[in-house]
N, C-alpha and C positions, 0 to 999 in steps of 0.2 A: 646875272653877272657874267661877263665875257670871260672865256678861258684865259688864264694868266700864265699857266705853266705848260710847257710841252711835255707830253708823256715820256717817261724814261724808257729808252730802248733796252732790249734784252742784252745782257752781258753773258757771253758763253765762256765757261771755264773748262779747261782740260788739264789733267795731271801730266806732269813731265816725269819720265822715268829717270832713275839714277844713272849716273855715268860711272865708268870704271874708276876705282880708286885704289891706291896702294894698300896692301895688307898692313894693318897697324894693330897694336895690342888692343884687346877688347876694353871698352870704356863706355860708361853710361853717357848718352847724349846730353848736351848742355840743356838745362831747364831752369826756370825761375820758380821759386816757391813763394807765390803771392800771398799765402796765408800767414807768413811770418810777420811779426810786428814791425820790423824794420827791414825793408828790402833794399839791398844795395843795387843800384842800376847796373844792368848787364852791358859791358862794352860790346858794341856791335859795329861792324864796318859795312857801310852801304855804298856800293860803287855806283857811278853814273851808268844808267842802262845804255847799252850800245845801240847805235842806229837812231833813226828818227830825228836827227839833228838835235835841236834844243829840247824836243819832247822827252827824250830819254832822261836828260838831266832834270827836267821838270817833274817827271813821275818819281824818280828816286828821291828828289828833294821833298816831295809830299810824303812819301813813305817815311823818310827820316824824321820829318817834323811831327808826324802822327806819333811815332814811337817815342820820340823825346818828350812830347807833351804828357804822355802817360806817366812819366816819372819812373818807369821800370827799366828804361833803356838809355844808354849813354852813347849816341852815335859818335864815332871817332872822326876827328878832323881829317879830311881827304889829303891834306898836305903831309900827313904821316904815313900814307900808304907807300909800301915798297914795291909790290907787284902792281903793274898797270894792266888791268884786265882788258884783253882785246877779243877774247872768245869766251862769252859767258857760259857756254856749254862745256868747256874744257875744265878738267880738274885744276883747282887753284894750287899754287905753291903754298901749302899750309904753313910751312915754317916762316914765310914772310909775314903772315898774318898773326902767328903766335908771338913774334917778336914785338909787335905793337899792342899785344894783349887783346886782340880782337877775338872774343870767345865765340862769336857767330859772324858769319859773312853772308852778305846778300849780293848776288850778281843778277844781271838781267839784260834784256834787249827789247827794242821796240821797232816795229816795221809796218809798212803799209801793204795790205793785201791787194790783189788785182781788182776786187770788188769795192775797194775804197775803205774797207774797215781797217782799224788799227789792231795789230797783234802785239800784245805785251806779255812777256814771260819773265819769270824770276826763278832763282834757285837759292835755297837757304842751306848754308853749310855750317857744320860744327868743325871749327878749325883744329881743336885739340884732339877730337876723335878721328878727324880726317874723313868725314862722311857727309853725304848730302842728306839733309833732314826732310826737305820737302821741295816741291817744284810744281808750278802750274803755269798755264798760258791762258790768256783771256782775249776775246775778240769783241770789239765794241766800235761804235762810231766816234768821230772826233769829239762830239759833245760829252761823251762819257769817260774821257781819259782821266779826269780827276777821280771819278768813281773807281776806275780800275786801280789807281794808286791807293785809295782807301781800302779796297778789298784786299790788295796785296798786304798792306799793313795789318789788316785784321787776321789774315792767314798766318803771318809771322808771329803776331801776338799770341794767337791760339796755340801754335806749335810750340812756342817757348814757355808759355805759362800754363797751358792746359785749360784755359778759359776762353770764352768767346771774346772777340774784340768789340769795339764800339765806334770805329772810325767811319764806316760806311753808313752813316746816319745823318739825319737832318734835325734842325731845331727850329721850331716856330716860336715867335716872340713878338713883342710890341715895339715897333720902331718909333722913337719919340724925337721930334725936331721942333724948332721954333722957340720963342720966348717961354720962360717958365710959367707965366700967367696966361699963355695962349698956346699951350703945347699941342702939336698935331700928332695924333697917334694912329699908326697904320699897322695892320696885321702883316707880318713879314715871315719869310722862311729862308733858311740858309743851310749850307753844310755845317757839320759840327765844328769845323775849324774857322768859320766866319766867311767862307767863300760862297760865291753864287747866290747872293742875296736877291730875293724876288719879293715883290709886294703883292699881297692878296686883298688889300682894301685900299680905297682912295684917300683915306684920312678925313673925309667929310664928317664922320661920326666917331665918337670915342669907342674904342674896342678894348676888351680886357680878357684876361685869363684864357688864352687859347690852350687846348689840350688835344693830344693825338688820340685817335682811335687805334686799337690794336691791329686793325686791318691795314694800317699804314697810309691809306689814301684819303682819310677823312679827319677833320678836326671839329671840335666844338668850341665855341667862344661866346662871349657876351658883347652885345652892341647896344649903344644908346641912341641909335638913329631915329627912333620913334619918341624919344624923350624919356622912356623908361627902359631899364635894362632887360633885354630879351635874349634868349639862348638860340643860337643858330648852329646848323651843321653845314660844313663847307667841304665839297669834294675838291681836294687839292689839285688834281690833274685836269679836271674839266671846268672848275670854277663854279659849278652849280651849287646853289645855296638853298636851304629850306629852314623855315622857322620850326623849332622843336615844339613850342607851345606858347600860348598867350596867357601867361600866369598873372593873376592879380598881385599887386605889390611888387616887392623887389626880389630879384633872383641873383644868386651868388655862386661862384666857384663850381661850374659844371664839370664833371669828369665821366669818362666812359667806364663801363664794366669791362672786365678782361675779355669777354666774348664779343664785345662791341654791340650787344643787343640792348643795353640800357644806358641811360645817363643818370647819374646821381648828382644832386644839387641841394642847395639851401634856399628855402623860400620864406620870405617875410610875409606873414598873413595879417589880416586886419586886427587881430588881437595883439599885435606888436611883438609877437614871438617869432624867432627864426628857427625853423625846424628842417629836418632833412627828409627829402623825398627822392624816390627813384621812379623814373619813367621808362616804360617799355617802348622802344622806338618803333616797334611794329604796330602795336595796338594803340599807342599814345596814352595808355592808362597810367596813372600815377599811384604810387603806394607811399603812405606816410610811414617813416621809420622811427622818428623821434617825436615826442609830444611833451615837451617840458616848457616851463615858464622861464626860459633862458635863451641865450643865443647859441644855437647848435649850428656849426658851419664847417666848411673845408673838408668834406668827406672824400675818402680815397679807398678804393677796394684793395683787398689783398690779391696777390697774383692768381690764386685759385678761385677768387670770387666768393669765398665763403664768409668773409668778414669785411668790416668797414672800420677804418680809423677816422676820427673827427675831433674837433675841438668844441668845448662847451664851457660856459662860465657858470654852470648850475651850482658849482661849489664855491662861488664868490669871485673867482677870476678864471680866465681861460686856461684850461688844462686839456690834456689829450685823453681821449676815451676810445675804447674798442667795443664793437658790437657785432652780432651776427648780421649777415646780409639782409635778414628779414626784420632787423631791429631788435632782436632778442639779446639778453645778456649784456646790457650796457654797463661797461666797467671802466673805471678810471685807472690809467696806467702811469701817468706822470705825477710826481709829487715834489719836484724841485722848486726852488724859488723862482719867481718871475712869471711871465705870461707866455704861454705857448700858442703857436698858430701854424697854419699851412702844413699839417702832417702829410707825408706821402710814403706809401708802402714801397719798399724795395722790390724790384722785379725778381730778386732771388728769394724773397719771402722772409728773410731773416732779420731785417732792420726796418725801422721807421725813421725817416728824416723829418726834421722840423725846424721852425724858426722860434727863437726864444728871445724875449726882451727882458733884461734884468740890469739893474744898476745903471740905467741910461745907455746901455749898449744892446745891439742886436747880434744874436749868435745863430750860426747854422750848426746843427748837431744831428746825431743819430742815437737811437736807443734800440734795444731788443724789443720784440713785439709784446713782451710782458712789462715793459717799462724799465727793466734793469739795464745796467751797463751804459748809462748815458755818457756820451762823449761829445765835446764841443770841437768842431773842425775849423771854424772861422769866426772871428769876432770883428765887428766894425761899427761905425757910427750908425748907419742905417742899411741893413741888408735883409733880404727875405726871399721867399718863393723858391725853395729847392726843388729840383727835378732830377730824376735818376737817369744815368746812362743805362742802356738796355742790359749791360752785364752786371749792374749793381755795384760797380767799383768806384764810380766817379759821380759827383753831384755838380750841377750847374745852378747858379742863383744870380740875383742882381743886387748890386751894391750902389747906393746913392753917394756920389762924391764928385767934387769939382763941378757942381751945378746940375748934375743929372745922373740917372742910373746907367750903369754899365754891367755887362755880363762877366761872370767869374766862374771858374770851375775849381774844384778841390777834390782830391782823392780821399779815401777812407782813413789814411794816416793823418790827414790834416797838414802834411808838410809840402805837398805838391800843389800849390795854388797857381792858377794860370788866368790871365786876362784874355777874354775872347774879343777879337777885334770886330768892331762894327762902325759903320760910317757915322751914325748918329747915336744918341742915347738909346738904350735898350732895356726892356724890363720884361717880366712875366715869361721866362723861357719855359719851353716844354720839349723834352727830348723824344725823338721818334724811336720806335723799335728799329732793329737792323733792316735795311732795305732788302728787297728781293731782286 
């Protein structure tokens, strides 16, 4: 396969020192407690970055959009700004920002270096404490300016919440176009906000269930190009592809282990049973993990690789089970009404996301790893396939409506649901780790 994506160039970051500020009464710097049940979005003012013509406004606009979509921040309309920032390195007039209730302020600039690189810098201010909270500058080529904006948004998110952001990430998915009875399905990748879509396959064969490797440069997926579903590995940046193995029967839902050394999947054997197998990618040896006269499928490793969550109908209908990574201690953890599918372990290790079908509806929910505390985040006519943002705070899934599937995200409160823009129908999303 010919290379489809250009390699990402290195983005260099440097910290910016604080500037002198007036002496003010001591006060704790502004922060968001994201562990509360109901988080009120933080009012934040994000000014257009100075210089760079339209590029400065573009970068600040991406930062603002990222933070707003998280549901934790409420960017203030620029028409309300009193002070017009002309020097982003100078101390702002904090009183002007407190008047409009901006609890945090972002200023920045963009410029072109002599070697052609773009230099973007930002400063984050606590307006009520009258202090700079953080500041960095980044050097990148023109092709990476959107990434710089996402990285800045991640830095602001982390400084104000204490947790890693998720904006400098990508999503691999299935792009679907054409008539419903002759749907063309292509493997595609995009930024988490729907920008920079690139196609990784030509659509001549049906492709399904792409999943990221923890090394960020590789995905596994299924293809029907030979008439039977087979599992492939694809190097995203080079386009190189290899067959994982030629398994007899049907193959379903491959996923990587956390160390990227194994792929776990469900295989349908001649006896008609679907069981779970793990393959070592170096030796290509397979290990059978389940051996039941039932349908065992949709395996997903815990973040430390010690356990696997999966679904099985061994109890009469599909429910969620957990076992050791060697297949030991298989234990049912879900006992709710309905049929459970596509369980995925959170990268934080504390929750398992799932799809649930009950009373004619599809639900996206989460539960603790022992099955307790089940919460439904979204309900729809037909929706499934949750995937976690790398910080474990947001889920993305696909919902079938208006003739085809579209991508949707929702946070753990269930109140911040967002549509993800795509040119065509889209399904089977998988979120990458943070890029390097």
